[in-house]
C-alpha positions in Angstrom: 119.5 69.6 89.6 116.6 68.0 87.6 113.3 69.4 88.8 109.8 69.0 87.4 107.8 72.1 86.5 104.1 71.9 87.6 101.1 74.0 88.5 100.1 74.0 92.1 96.6 74.3 93.5 95.0 74.7 96.9 95.8 71.0 97.7 99.5 72.1 97.8 98.8 74.9 100.4 100.9 73.4 103.2 104.0 73.0 100.9 103.6 76.6 99.6 103.1 78.0 103.1 106.2 76.2 104.4 108.4 77.6 101.6 106.8 81.0 101.9 107.6 81.2 105.6 111.2 80.2 105.0 111.8 82.8 102.3 109.9 86.0 103.3 109.9 88.4 106.2 106.2 89.1 105.6 104.9 85.8 104.5 101.3 85.3 103.2 99.0 83.6 105.5 97.0 80.4 104.9 93.9 82.6 104.6 95.5 84.9 102.0 96.6 82.0 99.9 93.2 80.3 100.3 91.4 83.4 99.0 93.9 83.8 96.2 93.5 80.2 95.1 89.7 80.8 94.7 90.4 83.4 92.1 90.6 82.3 88.4 93.3 85.0 87.8 95.6 83.5 90.4 98.1 80.8 89.6 101.1 79.2 91.3 103.8 77.3 89.4 106.6 75.3 91.0 109.6 73.1 90.7 109.7 69.8 92.5 112.5 67.2 92.9 112.5 64.1 95.0 108.9 64.8 96.2 110.0 68.2 97.6 108.9 71.7 96.5 112.1 73.5 95.8 110.7 76.8 94.3 107.4 78.4 93.4 106.2 81.6 91.8 102.7 83.1 92.4 101.1 85.3 89.8 98.0 87.2 88.8 97.1 87.1 85.1 94.4 89.4 83.7 93.9 91.7 80.7 97.0 90.6 78.9 99.3 91.2 81.9 101.1 88.9 84.3 101.9 90.3 87.7 104.5 88.2 89.4 103.7 88.3 93.1 106.3 86.1 94.8 109.2 84.0 93.7 110.6 81.7 96.4 113.5 79.2 96.3 114.5 77.1 99.3 117.5 78.9 100.9 119.7 75.8 100.6 118.9 75.5 96.8 119.6 79.1 95.8 122.3 80.0 93.3 121.6 76.8 91.3 119.5 78.4 88.5 116.2 77.2 89.9 114.7 80.8 90.0 115.8 81.5 86.4 114.4 78.2 85.2 111.1 78.6 87.0 110.6 82.2 85.7 111.7 81.2 82.2 109.1 78.4 82.1 106.5 80.7 83.6 107.1 83.4 81.0 106.7 80.7 78.3 103.3 79.7 79.7 102.3 83.4 79.8 103.2 83.9 76.2 101.1 80.8 75.2 98.2 82.3 77.2 98.4 85.5 75.1 99.9 87.6 77.8 101.9 90.5 76.4 103.5 92.1 79.5 104.9 91.0 82.8 105.3 93.2 85.8 106.8 92.8 89.3 108.0 94.6 92.4 111.2 93.9 94.2 112.9 95.3 97.3 115.7 97.8 96.5 118.1 95.7 98.7 117.4 92.4 97.0 120.4 92.3 94.7 120.1 88.6 93.8 116.5 89.0 92.7 117.2 92.2 90.8 120.1 90.5 88.9 117.8 87.5 88.1 115.0 89.8 86.7 117.4 92.0 84.7 119.1 88.8 83.4 115.7 87.7 82.1 115.2 91.0 80.3 113.1 92.9 82.8 113.6 96.7 82.8 113.2 99.1 85.7 110.0 101.1 85.2 109.6 102.9 88.5 109.8 103.0 92.3 107.3 102.8 95.1 108.7 104.7 98.1 108.5 103.0 101.5 106.5 100.2 100.0 107.4 97.4 102.4 105.8 97.8 105.8 108.3 95.7 107.7 111.3 97.8 106.8 110.0 100.9 105.0 112.2 99.8 102.1 111.3 101.1 98.6 110.1 98.7 95.9 111.4 98.8 92.4 108.9 98.1 89.6 110.1 96.0 86.7 108.4 95.2 83.4 109.0 92.9 80.5 107.4 93.0 77.1 106.4 89.4 76.1 105.6 90.0 72.4 
């Protein structure tokens, strides 16, 4: 599937919210995204095809570190390499920005995401017990050196 990589802004809020709500049990609200988009350290990158947002990744970037907050791919478009492509391009952008390390958290039960992150070279760096309020599930912390 040929998809265009692009940076989203507050003008794309409705699209981001729609995908967020389809992908997460605890989706961000419009207010949370609105406040985040006001911050210079917050960015969202996505993949679009046929005028439709297929995937997005939201991040914070500060002090040489990229924190990957959310990665969402339309359920009907999963297992097609979109998440890998999106994160690969995002990590290239981060390197060009001089960012030296990426970090993220993932639910212990999210095997597809864990496989994706490990396949991109992320290494497990820790665990946050009972991190997710909706299920009490632990979060695994992953990091990647970008230099």
